[in-house]
Phi, psi and omega in degrees: 000137179289158180297327179296311180295321180296318180293316179299317180295324176302311180291321177299315180298320179295319179294318180293328179274356185053039183252127175268192175210154176247076185301312184262356179073010182249140168057034177070206180274125179234156184300322182291335181300320181294315178299312181298319179295318178297315178297320179292315182299318187260340182234353176073012180259129178271119177260160183223165174087187178268186184302325181293339183263354190300316181294318179296318182288328176296316176298317180297332181274002178089009177277149176280126178248123179250113186280329183251037182290145173268130182215160177298146182296330178220102182250348178219124181243124178256139178258000000 
């Protein structure tokens, strides 16, 4: 399985189980914790902060951030 498919399946499984995560151990379950955990699990980069900080922390971790990327309008649907 490709890393892309594995990562997508990881998030789908978490959504189906209604399970959150406490990636940073602070303030309970937060939306950014799931993203930070996924990036660490699949790319080894530790991100920090809340959702507003994710792009800045990704750049600081050495990840490429593309601000004007073209992407499908709906690539992930959560039920």
